N, C-alpha and C positions, 0 to 999 in steps of 0.2 A: 872275450867271448862270454862275458858275464851276463846272466839273465836270471830273472826271478824264478825260483823253484816252486813247483806246485805239489802239495801234499794232499792225497786222498785219505780221509779218515772214515772208517766203517766201524761204528760203535753204537750200540742200542741204548746205552744209558745217556739220557739227554743232558744231564748235568756234566758228565765227563766229556761228552762230545762237544758241548758248547765251550767248556773250558779249554779243550785242546784247540779248537778252531780259533778262539780268541787269542790264545797264546801264539799260535802259528802266525796269525795275521800281525800281531804285535812285533814278532821277530822278522817280519818281512817276507813271509811265504804267502803265495796264493793258495786258496783252499777249495777243496771239494769235499762233501761229506754225505753220508748215508746212514739211516737209522736202523736198517735191518738187512738181512742177508740177500734177499732176491734183488732189490734195487742196488744194493752195494755191489753185488756180483756183476750186474750190468754195467755199472760205472767202472768197475775194475778192469773190464775187458774192452770198453769202448772209449773211456775218457783219456785225455792226455795228461799225464802227471809224472812226477819224478820219484816219488816214494809213496808206498802204501802203509798206513797204520791200520792194522787189522785186529779187531777183537775176535777171540775164538768162540765165545758163547753168544751166538747171534740167533734171533728168531728167523724162521723162513728158510735159511740155508746156513750151514755152519761155516765158521771161519776157516776150518781145515779144508772144506770143499772149495771155498773160494781160493785159498792158497794153492791147491793143486791145479785149479783151472788157470789161474794167472801164470803159474810156473810153466804150464804146458804151452801157453800162447806167448808169454813174454819171459823167456828164460833168464834174462839179465835184470828184470825189474827189482829194484830194492824194496824189501818188505820187512817191516817190524811188527811182530805180533804183540798184542796186549792181553795179558792173562791175570787172573785173580791169584792172590797169594795162596800158596799151597798146592796149586795145580801143576806140580812138577812133571807129571806124565804128559800133560798137554804141551808144556814148553818143550820137552824133549821131542815129542812127535812133530811139533811145529818146526823145530830146527831141522829134524831129519827130513821133513817134507820140502825144505828149501828156504825157510825164513832166514833172513840175515842176522836178526837179533830179536830180543824180546824185552818187554818192560813189564814189571810186576805191579799190579794195582795194590794199594794206592801208590802213586808215584808223584814226584815233584816236577814242576815245569822245567826246572833247571836240568834234571836228569833226562827228561824226555828230549829236550832240545840237544843236549850233548850226544845222545845216542843217534838222533836223526842226523846230526852233522857228521858223526863218525861213520855211519853207514853210507851216506852220500859220498864222503871222501873215499871210502874203500871201493865202492862200486864204480866210481869214475877214476879211481887212482891209476889204473893201467893206461887209461887214455890221457889223463892230465899229466902223467909222468912224462909223456911225450913220445916214447918209442913203442909203437904198436906194429908188430910184424904182420906182413901179409905175403901171399904167394907172389914172389918176385921182388920183395924189398921191404922197406920199413917206412912207416909214417912217423914223421917228427912234427908234432903239433906246435910245440913252443917256437920252432924255427919256421913253421909253415912250409914244409917241404917234403917231398918224396925222395927217398934214396933207393936206387935200384941195386939189386943183388949183383947184376951184371956190370955195374958201374954207371956213374952219372946220377943226376938228380933233376927234379922239377920243382919249381916254386909254386906255392898255392896262394891265391888271393885270400884276403881276409874272409870273404863270404864263402869261398870254396872250402876253406879250412873249417868254418863253422858248420857248413852243411855236412862235410865228411865226418866231423867230430860227432854230430848228432846221429848220423847213420851208424857209425861204429859203436857208439855208446848204447844203441838199441839193436845191436847185432842179432840177427835171426828173426826180427819182427818187421813186417811190411809197414812202411810209414807212408801215409797218404800225403798228397800234395798240399791239402788243406792244413794238415798238422805241421808240415815243413814251413809253410807260409807263416803260421802262427808262432811256432817255436824258434825258427831260425831267422826269419825276416821280421818277426814281431808285427805282422800285418793281419788284419781280418781277411779271411779267404773270400768273403762275400764280394762278388762283382770284380774280382781281380784275376787276371789271366795267370795261369800256372806255367806259361811258356818259359819264363825266366828260370824256373826250377829245372825244366827239361834241358835248357841250354847249359846250366851249371853241371847237371849230371853228365851231359855229353862231353864237356870239357874235362870233368874228373875221370871219366872212362878213358879219355885219350891220355891223360897224364898217368893213370894207373896201368895203361896198356891193356885195358880190359875191353874186349870187343862186344858191341851190342848184340851181334848175331849169336855168339856163344859166350855169354858173360860167366866169369868165375868169381867175381867180387861184388859188383853192383847189379843186382837182379831187378828187372822190371816185373812187378807182380800185376798182371792184368786186372784192371778194375780196382786196384788197391793203392798202388804207388811203387815205392822203391825199397829195397832191402839189402843191407850189407850182409854178405853170405859167409865171410870169413869169421871164425870164432875168435873171441877175445883170448888173450894169453891166459892159460890156466883153466879155460873152460873145456868141458868135455867135447870131444869131436862128434 
């Protein structure tokens, strides 16, 4: 289930931003970037990405405002804040507002990449580790199976496991069919029917024993897509 990760960088210093984007591309990441707060905020809530690198001192809209907005809409989104040396109060506030880590400028490419990899590992760790509890049982991703609390199990196809993995990793956020086609099937959504996604969701609901009339796990969000409703282990209810 390996796929290229996308990093969104919001940084107003053009030299720093270019350096980060070039380093990310060299290390195999796909990149999105913005040079100021307003456009950065729009991308942070609309774009599809795996981790956000967020400068706090931005023109137009502050990094802390963007952080609060992203945390409200995407509770599990990995975020690393970029701060100037000596701005301890900002770092503390950023962490208290929900940032996963911070990097102090000036920083080395080696340090930045190490922190990115560490945050991505932590954020996906409960899913990658394999055992994710849900109402009625346990998801075991390495073995691609569901184990029911009442006994018995159901096997997942590779694509069912990838789809469920993506939904669980983005718990609490409605995922559009276009995003699922792009991120799970690695297909451009233009001109492609999304019926295959709906069929996979139907099969997952059957295996999860989740009814479409009164779903408790996989919610259909009208006009937006699908959302995994069960919180990740350790997340606030």
